[in-house]
PDB file of N, CA, C and O in Angstrom:
ATOM      1  N   MET A   1      -6.203  17.587 -27.504  1.00  0.00           N
ATOM      2  CA  MET A   1      -4.806  17.513 -27.172  1.00  0.00           C
ATOM      3  C   MET A   1      -3.985  18.363 -28.135  1.00  0.00           C
ATOM      4  O   MET A   1      -2.964  18.926 -27.740  1.00  0.00           O
ATOM      5  N   ALA A   2      -4.412  18.465 -29.390  1.00  0.00           N
ATOM      6  CA  ALA A   2      -3.674  19.219 -30.398  1.00  0.00           C
ATOM      7  C   ALA A   2      -3.762  20.715 -30.152  1.00  0.00           C
ATOM      8  O   ALA A   2      -2.922  21.466 -30.647  1.00  0.00           O
ATOM      9  N   ASP A   3      -4.761  21.169 -29.398  1.00  0.00           N
ATOM     10  CA  ASP A   3      -4.912  22.597 -29.181  1.00  0.00           C
ATOM     11  C   ASP A   3      -4.104  23.087 -27.971  1.00  0.00           C
ATOM     12  O   ASP A   3      -4.248  24.243 -27.571  1.00  0.00           O
ATOM     13  N   ARG A   4      -3.279  22.252 -27.399  1.00  0.00           N
ATOM     14  CA  ARG A   4      -2.457  22.669 -26.250  1.00  0.00           C
ATOM     15  C   ARG A   4      -1.238  23.437 -26.741  1.00  0.00           C
ATOM     16  O   ARG A   4      -0.688  23.165 -27.808  1.00  0.00           O
ATOM     17  N   ASP A   5      -0.844  24.386 -25.942  1.00  0.00           N
ATOM     18  CA  ASP A   5       0.316  25.218 -26.271  1.00  0.00           C
ATOM     19  C   ASP A   5       1.600  24.390 -26.124  1.00  0.00           C
ATOM     20  O   ASP A   5       1.807  23.772 -25.080  1.00  0.00           O
ATOM     21  N   PRO A   6       2.451  24.365 -27.129  1.00  0.00           N
ATOM     22  CA  PRO A   6       3.690  23.586 -27.063  1.00  0.00           C
ATOM     23  C   PRO A   6       4.593  24.000 -25.892  1.00  0.00           C
ATOM     24  O   PRO A   6       5.302  23.166 -25.329  1.00  0.00           O
ATOM     25  N   GLU A   7       4.564  25.258 -25.537  1.00  0.00           N
ATOM     26  CA  GLU A   7       5.393  25.719 -24.415  1.00  0.00           C
ATOM     27  C   GLU A   7       4.904  25.122 -23.092  1.00  0.00           C
ATOM     28  O   GLU A   7       5.709  24.753 -22.237  1.00  0.00           O
ATOM     29  N   VAL A   8       3.583  25.031 -22.930  1.00  0.00           N
ATOM     30  CA  VAL A   8       3.012  24.421 -21.725  1.00  0.00           C
ATOM     31  C   VAL A   8       3.385  22.941 -21.671  1.00  0.00           C
ATOM     32  O   VAL A   8       3.743  22.423 -20.613  1.00  0.00           O
ATOM     33  N   ILE A   9       3.301  22.271 -22.809  1.00  0.00           N
ATOM     34  CA  ILE A   9       3.670  20.850 -22.871  1.00  0.00           C
ATOM     35  C   ILE A   9       5.142  20.681 -22.497  1.00  0.00           C
ATOM     36  O   ILE A   9       5.498  19.768 -21.752  1.00  0.00           O
ATOM     37  N   LYS A  10       5.993  21.568 -23.018  1.00  0.00           N
ATOM     38  CA  LYS A  10       7.425  21.490 -22.706  1.00  0.00           C
ATOM     39  C   LYS A  10       7.661  21.700 -21.213  1.00  0.00           C
ATOM     40  O   LYS A  10       8.479  21.001 -20.614  1.00  0.00           O
ATOM     41  N   GLN A  11       6.957  22.650 -20.608  1.00  0.00           N
ATOM     42  CA  GLN A  11       7.101  22.898 -19.175  1.00  0.00           C
ATOM     43  C   GLN A  11       6.647  21.682 -18.367  1.00  0.00           C
ATOM     44  O   GLN A  11       7.282  21.325 -17.374  1.00  0.00           O
ATOM     45  N   GLU A  12       5.555  21.049 -18.787  1.00  0.00           N
ATOM     46  CA  GLU A  12       5.073  19.854 -18.094  1.00  0.00           C
ATOM     47  C   GLU A  12       6.083  18.709 -18.204  1.00  0.00           C
ATOM     48  O   GLU A  12       6.320  17.983 -17.239  1.00  0.00           O
ATOM     49  N   ILE A  13       6.670  18.561 -19.389  1.00  0.00           N
ATOM     50  CA  ILE A  13       7.682  17.517 -19.585  1.00  0.00           C
ATOM     51  C   ILE A  13       8.902  17.797 -18.710  1.00  0.00           C
ATOM     52  O   ILE A  13       9.445  16.882 -18.091  1.00  0.00           O
ATOM     53  N   ASP A  14       9.334  19.060 -18.658  1.00  0.00           N
ATOM     54  CA  ASP A  14      10.483  19.419 -17.821  1.00  0.00           C
ATOM     55  C   ASP A  14      10.190  19.168 -16.344  1.00  0.00           C
ATOM     56  O   ASP A  14      11.049  18.679 -15.610  1.00  0.00           O
ATOM     57  N   ALA A  15       8.976  19.505 -15.913  1.00  0.00           N
ATOM     58  CA  ALA A  15       8.600  19.271 -14.520  1.00  0.00           C
ATOM     59  C   ALA A  15       8.570  17.774 -14.216  1.00  0.00           C
ATOM     60  O   ALA A  15       9.043  17.333 -13.168  1.00  0.00           O
ATOM     61  N   ALA A  16       8.009  17.000 -15.143  1.00  0.00           N
ATOM     62  CA  ALA A  16       7.967  15.546 -14.952  1.00  0.00           C
ATOM     63  C   ALA A  16       9.376  14.968 -14.923  1.00  0.00           C
ATOM     64  O   ALA A  16       9.661  14.072 -14.128  1.00  0.00           O
ATOM     65  N   ARG A  17      10.251  15.467 -15.776  1.00  0.00           N
ATOM     66  CA  ARG A  17      11.643  15.002 -15.816  1.00  0.00           C
ATOM     67  C   ARG A  17      12.343  15.317 -14.491  1.00  0.00           C
ATOM     68  O   ARG A  17      13.076  14.483 -13.959  1.00  0.00           O
ATOM     69  N   SER A  18      12.119  16.504 -13.971  1.00  0.00           N
ATOM     70  CA  SER A  18      12.734  16.886 -12.697  1.00  0.00           C
ATOM     71  C   SER A  18      12.229  16.002 -11.561  1.00  0.00           C
ATOM     72  O   SER A  18      13.006  15.554 -10.718  1.00  0.00           O
ATOM     73  N   GLN A  19      10.932  15.758 -11.548  1.00  0.00           N
ATOM     74  CA  GLN A  19      10.354  14.902 -10.510  1.00  0.00           C
ATOM     75  C   GLN A  19      10.888  13.480 -10.630  1.00  0.00           C
ATOM     76  O   GLN A  19      11.175  12.834  -9.622  1.00  0.00           O
ATOM     77  N   LEU A  20      11.020  12.996 -11.852  1.00  0.00           N
ATOM     78  CA  LEU A  20      11.561  11.659 -12.072  1.00  0.00           C
ATOM     79  C   LEU A  20      13.006  11.578 -11.587  1.00  0.00           C
ATOM     80  O   LEU A  20      13.405  10.570 -11.002  1.00  0.00           O
ATOM     81  N   ALA A  21      13.788  12.621 -11.821  1.00  0.00           N
ATOM     82  CA  ALA A  21      15.179  12.642 -11.358  1.00  0.00           C
ATOM     83  C   ALA A  21      15.238  12.573  -9.837  1.00  0.00           C
ATOM     84  O   ALA A  21      16.067  11.855  -9.278  1.00  0.00           O
ATOM     85  N   VAL A  22      14.364  13.315  -9.170  1.00  0.00           N
ATOM     86  CA  VAL A  22      14.315  13.280  -7.709  1.00  0.00           C
ATOM     87  C   VAL A  22      13.931  11.885  -7.227  1.00  0.00           C
ATOM     88  O   VAL A  22      14.516  11.367  -6.276  1.00  0.00           O
ATOM     89  N   THR A  23      12.948  11.281  -7.886  1.00  0.00           N
ATOM     90  CA  THR A  23      12.506   9.942  -7.508  1.00  0.00           C
ATOM     91  C   THR A  23      13.625   8.922  -7.691  1.00  0.00           C
ATOM     92  O   THR A  23      13.842   8.077  -6.823  1.00  0.00           O
ATOM     93  N   VAL A  24      14.330   8.996  -8.807  1.00  0.00           N
ATOM     94  CA  VAL A  24      15.441   8.071  -9.058  1.00  0.00           C
ATOM     95  C   VAL A  24      16.538   8.270  -8.017  1.00  0.00           C
ATOM     96  O   VAL A  24      17.091   7.294  -7.510  1.00  0.00           O
ATOM     97  N   ASP A  25      16.856   9.509  -7.696  1.00  0.00           N
ATOM     98  CA  ASP A  25      17.875   9.774  -6.674  1.00  0.00           C
ATOM     99  C   ASP A  25      17.458   9.203  -5.322  1.00  0.00           C
ATOM    100  O   ASP A  25      18.276   8.618  -4.612  1.00  0.00           O
ATOM    101  N   THR A  26      16.194   9.371  -4.969  1.00  0.00           N
ATOM    102  CA  THR A  26      15.688   8.837  -3.707  1.00  0.00           C
ATOM    103  C   THR A  26      15.777   7.318  -3.683  1.00  0.00           C
ATOM    104  O   THR A  26      16.226   6.737  -2.695  1.00  0.00           O
ATOM    105  N   LEU A  27      15.354   6.677  -4.757  1.00  0.00           N
ATOM    106  CA  LEU A  27      15.419   5.215  -4.825  1.00  0.00           C
ATOM    107  C   LEU A  27      16.859   4.718  -4.791  1.00  0.00           C
ATOM    108  O   LEU A  27      17.153   3.701  -4.162  1.00  0.00           O
ATOM    109  N   THR A  28      17.745   5.424  -5.456  1.00  0.00           N
ATOM    110  CA  THR A  28      19.161   5.047  -5.451  1.00  0.00           C
ATOM    111  C   THR A  28      19.726   5.120  -4.042  1.00  0.00           C
ATOM    112  O   THR A  28      20.474   4.236  -3.625  1.00  0.00           O
ATOM    113  N   GLU A  29      19.376   6.158  -3.313  1.00  0.00           N
ATOM    114  CA  GLU A  29      19.855   6.297  -1.937  1.00  0.00           C
ATOM    115  C   GLU A  29      19.281   5.199  -1.048  1.00  0.00           C
ATOM    116  O   GLU A  29      19.997   4.624  -0.228  1.00  0.00           O
ATOM    117  N   ARG A  30      18.010   4.911  -1.204  1.00  0.00           N
ATOM    118  CA  ARG A  30      17.376   3.875  -0.381  1.00  0.00           C
ATOM    119  C   ARG A  30      17.938   2.495  -0.661  1.00  0.00           C
ATOM    120  O   ARG A  30      18.022   1.666   0.245  1.00  0.00           O
ATOM    121  N   ALA A  31      18.322   2.238  -1.899  1.00  0.00           N
ATOM    122  CA  ALA A  31      18.792   0.909  -2.291  1.00  0.00           C
ATOM    123  C   ALA A  31      20.308   0.760  -2.180  1.00  0.00           C
ATOM    124  O   ALA A  31      20.852  -0.272  -2.574  1.00  0.00           O
ATOM    125  N   ASN A  32      20.987   1.751  -1.661  1.00  0.00           N
ATOM    126  CA  ASN A  32      22.435   1.689  -1.515  1.00  0.00           C
ATOM    127  C   ASN A  32      22.800   0.560  -0.547  1.00  0.00           C
ATOM    128  O   ASN A  32      22.389   0.598   0.613  1.00  0.00           O
ATOM    129  N   PRO A  33      23.561  -0.440  -0.994  1.00  0.00           N
ATOM    130  CA  PRO A  33      23.885  -1.584  -0.133  1.00  0.00           C
ATOM    131  C   PRO A  33      24.597  -1.191   1.161  1.00  0.00           C
ATOM    132  O   PRO A  33      24.301  -1.745   2.220  1.00  0.00           O
ATOM    133  N   ARG A  34      25.517  -0.253   1.087  1.00  0.00           N
ATOM    134  CA  ARG A  34      26.226   0.156   2.307  1.00  0.00           C
ATOM    135  C   ARG A  34      25.255   0.797   3.295  1.00  0.00           C
ATOM    136  O   ARG A  34      25.332   0.545   4.497  1.00  0.00           O
ATOM    137  N   ARG A  35      24.348   1.620   2.790  1.00  0.00           N
ATOM    138  CA  ARG A  35      23.360   2.261   3.664  1.00  0.00           C
ATOM    139  C   ARG A  35      22.439   1.222   4.277  1.00  0.00           C
ATOM    140  O   ARG A  35      22.129   1.287   5.467  1.00  0.00           O
ATOM    141  N   LEU A  36      21.998   0.263   3.470  1.00  0.00           N
ATOM    142  CA  LEU A  36      21.133  -0.796   3.986  1.00  0.00           C
ATOM    143  C   LEU A  36      21.843  -1.597   5.067  1.00  0.00           C
ATOM    144  O   LEU A  36      21.243  -1.931   6.090  1.00  0.00           O
ATOM    145  N   ALA A  37      23.114  -1.907   4.848  1.00  0.00           N
ATOM    146  CA  ALA A  37      23.883  -2.661   5.843  1.00  0.00           C
ATOM    147  C   ALA A  37      24.061  -1.846   7.118  1.00  0.00           C
ATOM    148  O   ALA A  37      23.930  -2.380   8.220  1.00  0.00           O
ATOM    149  N   ASP A  38      24.356  -0.571   6.980  1.00  0.00           N
ATOM    150  CA  ASP A  38      24.515   0.288   8.154  1.00  0.00           C
ATOM    151  C   ASP A  38      23.211   0.403   8.939  1.00  0.00           C
ATOM    152  O   ASP A  38      23.218   0.366  10.169  1.00  0.00           O
ATOM    153  N   ASP A  39      22.099   0.542   8.230  1.00  0.00           N
ATOM    154  CA  ASP A  39      20.798   0.614   8.900  1.00  0.00           C
ATOM    155  C   ASP A  39      20.493  -0.682   9.644  1.00  0.00           C
ATOM    156  O   ASP A  39      20.030  -0.651  10.784  1.00  0.00           O
ATOM    157  N   ALA A  40      20.748  -1.815   9.005  1.00  0.00           N
ATOM    158  CA  ALA A  40      20.499  -3.108   9.645  1.00  0.00           C
ATOM    159  C   ALA A  40      21.390  -3.271  10.871  1.00  0.00           C
ATOM    160  O   ALA A  40      20.940  -3.753  11.911  1.00  0.00           O
ATOM    161  N   LYS A  41      22.636  -2.876  10.750  1.00  0.00           N
ATOM    162  CA  LYS A  41      23.574  -2.985  11.867  1.00  0.00           C
ATOM    163  C   LYS A  41      23.102  -2.138  13.049  1.00  0.00           C
ATOM    164  O   LYS A  41      23.129  -2.596  14.191  1.00  0.00           O
ATOM    165  N   SER A  42      22.672  -0.917  12.779  1.00  0.00           N
ATOM    166  CA  SER A  42      22.227  -0.049  13.875  1.00  0.00           C
ATOM    167  C   SER A  42      20.957  -0.586  14.528  1.00  0.00           C
ATOM    168  O   SER A  42      20.794  -0.478  15.744  1.00  0.00           O
ATOM    169  N   ARG A  43      20.050  -1.167  13.727  1.00  0.00           N
ATOM    170  CA  ARG A  43      18.837  -1.753  14.316  1.00  0.00           C
ATOM    171  C   ARG A  43      19.181  -2.942  15.204  1.00  0.00           C
ATOM    172  O   ARG A  43      18.610  -3.098  16.284  1.00  0.00           O
ATOM    173  N   VAL A  44      20.108  -3.777  14.755  1.00  0.00           N
ATOM    174  CA  VAL A  44      20.513  -4.939  15.558  1.00  0.00           C
ATOM    175  C   VAL A  44      21.185  -4.478  16.843  1.00  0.00           C
ATOM    176  O   VAL A  44      20.911  -5.018  17.915  1.00  0.00           O
ATOM    177  N   LEU A  45      22.061  -3.487  16.744  1.00  0.00           N
ATOM    178  CA  LEU A  45      22.732  -2.986  17.942  1.00  0.00           C
ATOM    179  C   LEU A  45      21.736  -2.390  18.930  1.00  0.00           C
ATOM    180  O   LEU A  45      21.881  -2.566  20.139  1.00  0.00           O
ATOM    181  N   GLN A  46      20.736  -1.691  18.427  1.00  0.00           N
ATOM    182  CA  GLN A  46      19.707  -1.147  19.316  1.00  0.00           C
ATOM    183  C   GLN A  46      18.951  -2.270  20.007  1.00  0.00           C
ATOM    184  O   GLN A  46      18.660  -2.188  21.200  1.00  0.00           O
ATOM    185  N   LEU A  47      18.636  -3.312  19.263  1.00  0.00           N
ATOM    186  CA  LEU A  47      17.908  -4.441  19.839  1.00  0.00           C
ATOM    187  C   LEU A  47      18.755  -5.164  20.873  1.00  0.00           C
ATOM    188  O   LEU A  47      18.265  -5.502  21.951  1.00  0.00           O
ATOM    189  N   VAL A  48      20.020  -5.402  20.555  1.00  0.00           N
ATOM    190  CA  VAL A  48      20.898  -6.154  21.453  1.00  0.00           C
ATOM    191  C   VAL A  48      21.171  -5.379  22.733  1.00  0.00           C
ATOM    192  O   VAL A  48      21.398  -5.982  23.782  1.00  0.00           O
ATOM    193  N   ASN A  49      21.152  -4.078  22.665  1.00  0.00           N
ATOM    194  CA  ASN A  49      21.458  -3.270  23.842  1.00  0.00           C
ATOM    195  C   ASN A  49      20.261  -3.061  24.770  1.00  0.00           C
ATOM    196  O   ASN A  49      20.364  -2.314  25.742  1.00  0.00           O
ATOM    197  N   THR A  50      19.145  -3.698  24.492  1.00  0.00           N
ATOM    198  CA  THR A  50      18.011  -3.588  25.408  1.00  0.00           C
ATOM    199  C   THR A  50      18.241  -4.517  26.598  1.00  0.00           C
ATOM    200  O   THR A  50      18.850  -5.576  26.445  1.00  0.00           O
ATOM    201  N   PRO A  51      17.764  -4.135  27.775  1.00  0.00           N
ATOM    202  CA  PRO A  51      17.972  -4.962  28.966  1.00  0.00           C
ATOM    203  C   PRO A  51      17.418  -6.385  28.825  1.00  0.00           C
ATOM    204  O   PRO A  51      18.028  -7.335  29.315  1.00  0.00           O
ATOM    205  N   ALA A  52      16.289  -6.533  28.173  1.00  0.00           N
ATOM    206  CA  ALA A  52      15.693  -7.868  28.032  1.00  0.00           C
ATOM    207  C   ALA A  52      16.597  -8.791  27.228  1.00  0.00           C
ATOM    208  O   ALA A  52      16.776  -9.955  27.588  1.00  0.00           O
ATOM    209  N   VAL A  53      17.163  -8.284  26.151  1.00  0.00           N
ATOM    210  CA  VAL A  53      18.046  -9.112  25.318  1.00  0.00           C
ATOM    211  C   VAL A  53      19.340  -9.407  26.062  1.00  0.00           C
ATOM    212  O   VAL A  53      19.850 -10.525  25.995  1.00  0.00           O
ATOM    213  N   LYS A  54      19.872  -8.426  26.764  1.00  0.00           N
ATOM    214  CA  LYS A  54      21.095  -8.660  27.538  1.00  0.00           C
ATOM    215  C   LYS A  54      20.867  -9.746  28.586  1.00  0.00           C
ATOM    216  O   LYS A  54      21.717 -10.618  28.767  1.00  0.00           O
ATOM    217  N   ALA A  55      19.738  -9.702  29.271  1.00  0.00           N
ATOM    218  CA  ALA A  55      19.436 -10.712  30.282  1.00  0.00           C
ATOM    219  C   ALA A  55      19.271 -12.082  29.641  1.00  0.00           C
ATOM    220  O   ALA A  55      19.729 -13.082  30.193  1.00  0.00           O
ATOM    221  N   THR A  56      18.631 -12.139  28.499  1.00  0.00           N
ATOM    222  CA  THR A  56      18.439 -13.410  27.802  1.00  0.00           C
ATOM    223  C   THR A  56      19.775 -13.995  27.370  1.00  0.00           C
ATOM    224  O   THR A  56      20.018 -15.189  27.546  1.00  0.00           O
ATOM    225  N   VAL A  57      20.633 -13.169  26.810  1.00  0.00           N
ATOM    226  CA  VAL A  57      21.952 -13.641  26.378  1.00  0.00           C
ATOM    227  C   VAL A  57      22.755 -14.134  27.581  1.00  0.00           C
ATOM    228  O   VAL A  57      23.419 -15.168  27.502  1.00  0.00           O
ATOM    229  N   ALA A  58      22.700 -13.412  28.671  1.00  0.00           N
ATOM    230  CA  ALA A  58      23.413 -13.839  29.876  1.00  0.00           C
ATOM    231  C   ALA A  58      22.859 -15.164  30.390  1.00  0.00           C
ATOM    232  O   ALA A  58      23.622 -16.038  30.798  1.00  0.00           O
ATOM    233  N   GLY A  59      21.549 -15.316  30.372  1.00  0.00           N
ATOM    234  CA  GLY A  59      20.936 -16.570  30.815  1.00  0.00           C
ATOM    235  C   GLY A  59      21.326 -17.741  29.936  1.00  0.00           C
ATOM    236  O   GLY A  59      21.637 -18.819  30.441  1.00  0.00           O
ATOM    237  N   VAL A  60      21.315 -17.545  28.641  1.00  0.00           N
ATOM    238  CA  VAL A  60      21.702 -18.618  27.713  1.00  0.00           C
ATOM    239  C   VAL A  60      23.174 -18.965  27.898  1.00  0.00           C
ATOM    240  O   VAL A  60      23.540 -20.140  27.898  1.00  0.00           O
ATOM    241  N   ALA A  61      24.015 -17.952  28.055  1.00  0.00           N
ATOM    242  CA  ALA A  61      25.443 -18.209  28.269  1.00  0.00           C
ATOM    243  C   ALA A  61      25.655 -18.993  29.560  1.00  0.00           C
ATOM    244  O   ALA A  61      26.461 -19.924  29.596  1.00  0.00           O
ATOM    245  N   GLY A  62      24.944 -18.625  30.606  1.00  0.00           N
ATOM    246  CA  GLY A  62      25.040 -19.366  31.866  1.00  0.00           C
ATOM    247  C   GLY A  62      24.590 -20.801  31.714  1.00  0.00           C
ATOM    248  O   GLY A  62      25.217 -21.711  32.257  1.00  0.00           O
ATOM    249  N   LEU A  63      23.521 -21.013  30.990  1.00  0.00           N
ATOM    250  CA  LEU A  63      23.021 -22.366  30.754  1.00  0.00           C
ATOM    251  C   LEU A  63      24.033 -23.196  29.973  1.00  0.00           C
ATOM    252  O   LEU A  63      24.237 -24.372  30.277  1.00  0.00           O
ATOM    253  N   VAL A  64      24.660 -22.604  28.984  1.00  0.00           N
ATOM    254  CA  VAL A  64      25.680 -23.312  28.202  1.00  0.00           C
ATOM    255  C   VAL A  64      26.848 -23.713  29.100  1.00  0.00           C
ATOM    256  O   VAL A  64      27.358 -24.828  28.992  1.00  0.00           O
ATOM    257  N   VAL A  65      27.270 -22.822  29.973  1.00  0.00           N
ATOM    258  CA  VAL A  65      28.365 -23.138  30.897  1.00  0.00           C
ATOM    259  C   VAL A  65      27.971 -24.294  31.807  1.00  0.00           C
ATOM    260  O   VAL A  65      28.773 -25.201  32.030  1.00  0.00           O
ATOM    261  N   VAL A  66      26.761 -24.277  32.331  1.00  0.00           N
ATOM    262  CA  VAL A  66      26.292 -25.360  33.203  1.00  0.00           C
ATOM    263  C   VAL A  66      26.278 -26.683  32.447  1.00  0.00           C
ATOM    264  O   VAL A  66      26.726 -27.696  32.984  1.00  0.00           O
ATOM    265  N   VAL A  67      25.782 -26.699  31.235  1.00  0.00           N
ATOM    266  CA  VAL A  67      25.731 -27.933  30.442  1.00  0.00           C
ATOM    267  C   VAL A  67      27.143 -28.456  30.183  1.00  0.00           C
ATOM    268  O   VAL A  67      27.376 -29.661  30.275  1.00  0.00           O
ATOM    269  N   ILE A  68      28.068 -27.590  29.867  1.00  0.00           N
ATOM    270  CA  ILE A  68      29.450 -28.013  29.615  1.00  0.00           C
ATOM    271  C   ILE A  68      30.070 -28.602  30.879  1.00  0.00           C
ATOM    272  O   ILE A  68      30.731 -29.638  30.820  1.00  0.00           O
ATOM    273  N   VAL A  69      29.864 -27.955  32.010  1.00  0.00           N
ATOM    274  CA  VAL A  69      30.418 -28.457  33.273  1.00  0.00           C
ATOM    275  C   VAL A  69      29.818 -29.809  33.618  1.00  0.00           C
ATOM    276  O   VAL A  69      30.546 -30.715  34.024  1.00  0.00           O
ATOM    277  N   VAL A  70      28.513 -29.968  33.469  1.00  0.00           N
ATOM    278  CA  VAL A  70      27.852 -31.242  33.782  1.00  0.00           C
ATOM    279  C   VAL A  70      28.381 -32.342  32.874  1.00  0.00           C
ATOM    280  O   VAL A  70      28.668 -33.438  33.355  1.00  0.00           O
ATOM    281  N   ARG A  71      28.515 -32.092  31.610  1.00  0.00           N
ATOM    282  CA  ARG A  71      29.047 -33.105  30.684  1.00  0.00           C
ATOM    283  C   ARG A  71      30.488 -33.466  31.032  1.00  0.00           C
ATOM    284  O   ARG A  71      30.866 -34.637  30.998  1.00  0.00           O
ATOM    285  N   PHE A  72      31.277 -32.474  31.359  1.00  0.00           N
ATOM    286  CA  PHE A  72      32.667 -32.727  31.720  1.00  0.00           C
ATOM    287  C   PHE A  72      32.743 -33.611  32.959  1.00  0.00           C
ATOM    288  O   PHE A  72      33.531 -34.556  32.998  1.00  0.00           O
ATOM    289  N   ARG A  73      31.938 -33.315  33.963  1.00  0.00           N
ATOM    290  CA  ARG A  73      31.947 -34.114  35.200  1.00  0.00           C
ATOM    291  C   ARG A  73      31.462 -35.537  34.949  1.00  0.00           C
ATOM    292  O   ARG A  73      32.010 -36.484  35.513  1.00  0.00           O
ATOM    293  N   ARG A  74      30.449 -35.696  34.114  1.00  0.00           N
ATOM    294  CA  ARG A  74      29.955 -37.043  33.802  1.00  0.00           C
ATOM    295  C   ARG A  74      31.025 -37.863  33.093  1.00  0.00           C
ATOM    296  O   ARG A  74      31.184 -39.051  33.373  1.00  0.00           O
ATOM    297  N   ARG A  75      31.742 -37.252  32.200  1.00  0.00           N
ATOM    298  CA  ARG A  75      32.799 -37.975  31.481  1.00  0.00           C
ATOM    299  C   ARG A  75      33.919 -38.385  32.428  1.00  0.00           C
ATOM    300  O   ARG A  75      34.488 -39.468  32.293  1.00  0.00           O
ATOM    301  N   ARG A  76      34.230 -37.526  33.377  1.00  0.00           N
ATOM    302  CA  ARG A  76      35.284 -37.860  34.353  1.00  0.00           C
ATOM    303  C   ARG A  76      34.840 -39.007  35.245  1.00  0.00           C
ATOM    304  O   ARG A  76      35.657 -39.851  35.613  1.00  0.00           O
ATOM    305  N   GLN A  77      33.555 -39.055  35.603  1.00  0.00           N
ATOM    306  CA  GLN A  77      33.049 -40.124  36.470  1.00  0.00           C
ATOM    307  C   GLN A  77      33.021 -41.462  35.750  1.00  0.00           C
ATOM    308  O   GLN A  77      33.164 -42.505  36.388  1.00  0.00           O
ATOM    309  N   LEU A  78      32.839 -41.453  34.446  1.00  0.00           N
ATOM    310  CA  LEU A  78      32.769 -42.690  33.679  1.00  0.00           C
ATOM    311  C   LEU A  78      34.145 -43.324  33.496  1.00  0.00           C
ATOM    312  O   LEU A  78      34.210 -44.503  33.146  1.00  0.00           O
ATOM    313  N   ARG A  79      35.203 -42.635  33.704  1.00  0.00           N
ATOM    314  CA  ARG A  79      36.553 -43.181  33.518  1.00  0.00           C
ATOM    315  C   ARG A  79      36.964 -44.048  34.636  1.00  0.00           C
ATOM    316  O   ARG A  79      38.073 -44.583  34.627  1.00  0.00           O
TER     317      ARG A  79
END
C-alpha cells in the first residue's frame, strides 16, 4: 500500500467523493416527503380510476343507500 502513487490515491479519493455526492443526491431526492406524497397520490389515483374499482365503489355506495332506506322505513313503521 505504501508503494502507491499519492496522485493515484488522490484521484481515487476524488472519484469516490464524487460518487458519494451523486449517491447522497439520489437518496435525498428519493426521500423527499413531497415527492413521496405526490407519488403515493398518483398511484392511488391510478388505482381508483380503474373500471373495477369504480364499479366496486358504485356498488358499495348503492348498498349503503339501500341500507339507509331500509332502516328509515323500519323506523317509520315502528312509530
